[in-house]
Steps between C-alpha positions, in 0.01 A plus 500: 500500500869494465750389771782701342413807705536297823835348396629840393404655833659220705815529293511880542468453877776235493253250642598136420211276403424157353231466242314176422286470194196274507154470329237753608408472871211733582457346840709365785360152436611521141850613603571233763650241272741759361602627842619160627864559440510871556661598832279791610187587697215531243235757537139577422437857380150639520388843375217679685317827493321680779124551501508840336746367232741785564775295676672182382700239698726222404526232769767237482528197727629149527338272241391246755278753691136549427388857517204609712381826346304600808814457716705688243252791505539520875876470485548762221243745643414609151130430500319246293723334237413332172710349224599767247375457148717406208465859372639639831772237507610607148475874590703495817731196463511453121416133566233246410348255741730199561807715477467717807817563693676783681710549189187658354580805712748588227190615300344698791668825417263698726579278801131440542509136618582428860676168571437273797758225562441202729763514768571126454660588167760709680657194656561347151841504343362499148151600354347424165261696288383511137693767303174655393416206280394156616737295283799560724591506867774735630683436827671775694626531857267655749750777554518581130117489485489779766767695305271467192204623696689795653612600149145482357372738779159357556390486864527156653412354827609171655198331675442190695192298415400151572364246249127492465 
């Protein structure tokens, strides 16, 4: 996966960003040492599918929260959820496991993936995500993140959920 598409999109939208290179960090735990000096709220990004496999959801939330999938199912009202396969992740987001982020929506030309955003992220000044590769972290303002999402055109919903 190549982060250039993300940087190009941010530049075209006149969205300022900061990028931090680091070794591969496929999990939050791996990323923590590299986030120490980055002024941003860091996120977990999980990709799900519904029971029938015909709908896909990207859920992003504060990295310190633990997700309760049963609670999420009730909150989203989308039926039974399970983690989407690597094949589906590649098909809809153009991403591999460990690199999932809302920037993957750039690759969702059919606007198939629905995004759910933890409301706690909406009080952050800056938010960080992988730029579709897990060897970098990109920081943008929350307002510019919403500008990016509105430009992409995928449906998104801001939700409130409590830690598990």
